[in-house]
N, C-alpha and C positions, 0 to 999 in steps of 0.2 A: 556691460559688467553688473556685475551687480555691487552697490556700492553699502543696504541695507536691508536687512529683511524685520519682520515682527511677526508674533506667535500668538494665541493665547489658549492654553487646552483648557478646553471644557469637558465637564465631563456628562455623560449621560446618566444620567440617577433620577427618580423619581421627580425633582423639582423640576424639571423641564415637561414642559404641558406636550402635548401630544399635535403633529400640526394634520388635524383634522382632514384638511383636503389629501395631501400625502397619505396616510390609514387607509381612507378609503379608493387611491391608486390602488395600494398594495393588494387590499382583499379584494376588489374586485379583478386583481389581476392573477391571483390563486384561485378563484373562484372553479376555475375547469378542476383543480386537483385538491379539490375536496374529499373526494374519494380516497384516494391514494395516500393522504393525509391518516387518516384515517384506518386504515386496512393495517391490523396489529399481524405480521408475519413470527415475534420471536420476541424475547426478551433477554437483556443484558445485567449479569452481575457487577456491570463496574462500563466505566465512562469509557468509546467507541472513540478512538481521538488518534489525532496526525504530529503529534509536540514532539516527537524524538525523533536523532539523528539514526538512531544507530534498527530502531525498529520499533512499531506502533499496534497499540489495541486496535484502531480499526483495521488497518492492511491484517493483521490477524486473519480473526474473519475471517475480510477478503480470500487469503488466501487460502485459509480453511477449506470454505465453499469453493475455489476454484481444484482444490485436492477432494475434495466427496465429490462434482461434480463429474470429473472426468475419470476417476481411478486412479490418478500416479500422485504417486510420494512424494514427490521435488518439486514447485513450484515459484514462480517471481513472480513480482511487478515493480514497476517505478517505484519511486518514491517520491507519488504525489504528496502535495502540499494542500489540496484545497480539500472541502466540504466538514462543515461545521459538527462540532463536537458532536456526539449521540448522548445524552445522559444513563444512567441506570434505571432503567426499568422496558416500555415496552420501544420495540423496534419494529418503524412502519415500514411499508414502499415506500413511503415519501425519501426517508429515510437512507435506505440505500443507492437512491438519485442521489444521494446526497453525498455516497462516498463517488461511486465513480457517477456522473449521470451522461458520459456520453457511452457508456455502456459496451465495450468491444469485446469483439467476441475472443472466447477463446481457446488457442492453438495448445499443437503441442510438439516437438522434437524433439532427436536424439545427441546429449552433450557426453561428451569423456569426460572422465574425473579433470582431462589436464583442461579443454574445453570450462569449466566449470572454476575452475582453479583461478584461470586467464582474464574469466570474465567479469571473475568478483575481484580481482586486482585491478583491472585498469577503470571498476566503479569508485573501488576507495582512495584511486589515485585523481581520478576526478574530484571525488569529494572533501580529502585529504592532502592535497598536492601544498609542498611549502613553497612553488613557487603561486603565485594569487592568479595571471590571468592563465591557471591551466584548471586551475578549480571551475566546477560547471555543476548545477543543483544545489547542492548541501546536506541531500538527504541522502544516504545508505539503500540499493536498492534490498529492495523486500521481501526475504526466500520465508520458505517451508518443507521443514523437511532435510535441514543442514540446520548443522551445529556446529559455525565457524569460530575460531579462539581466533582473536586478532590483535595487533601491535599497531594505534592510528602511526607511533613514535616513526616505524620502519621505516627506510626508504621505498619508494616504487615497485611494488614487487618483491617485497618481502614482508608485508606487513598482512599478510592468513598462516599462523601457526600450522592452525590445523582444520581438517572439515571431516566430520563426520555424520555419517546414513546409517539409521537405525543401530549407530550404538558403537560399527564400527568404523574404522580409516578409509574415507572417500577414492577407491583406487585409480589413479591418474591413465590407467591405460582402460579402465573396465568403460564402456557403454549406457549413461541414464537416462530414461524416459522422464522426460520434466515439460509441465504448462505452464503456459505465459498467456500475455493479455493483448503486448501490443510490443510493438516491434522497438522499442526501448527497452523493453524486459528481455531480449534474448534477441541481438543485434542479429542480422541475415548473416554475419560471416561468421557466427557456430552453430555449430551444431548440423545435422541433416533428416533429411524426412521431416517438412514441416505443414504436418498435418493440422486445416478448421476443423474442429470440433462440433460444428452446426448447435453449441451454446453460447451463451455470453457471460456478462460477469450478474445483471442481475437475474435471468434466469437461475442462476449456479447457487447464489446467496439465497434466493427465496427456496429451493429444492433443500439446501440444508440446514433451512432453520425449521420446513417440513417436519425435516426427519429430526434435529437435535434442536428442541425449539428456545432452549438455554444456553445460550455461551458462555462461556468459563474463561477463561485467562489463560492465555497457549506461554510454553515455556519461548523468550525470547531464543533467537538463530544466532545474532551473534554475539560473542564474547568478551569484553579482554581481559586478557594474561600479561 
């Protein structure tokens, strides 16, 4: 049984001296990555981050690269929360590994509009469920190529009001080809004709920056109505 606890918040500012021994250990451990940290691949005019629940600039960039590399207009990734923000300015190869350190392969599959609705509704319930024990994760599944109008306060299965693809209503009986990174993004129970593209996340982002050196802000996929 815990009967007492105490703590002290220490603000890590310039008044605290560096630990020379620890600094030396860190610098030595990073020496083999020096070339990656100095290889500039592109630039960004806004901070790339994973701060927000519905969408994030870091995942917008990642999925724009997935779309570009696969020539597929709809893509999904998981609502990951790791990766330090990338500041305005240069983007290095080192930064790309901070976005997706495990560098998963990119796959494609075919989903019906109905499956897209169901998959996203399932994810929204896991994020915003009124029952705490049914909440999993905390971030909404990331997507690119779709515009989803939603109401968080609605009951399970009724949060999505409409989905638009290329400015038109997503048709539930139509089949759409999508790209994704891991099974978390598109679970196996959804879709057919799953195929690995032979590309991976880092390759896709590198290829995207080679052709779009400067990253601009994308429109949010999820909109509250």
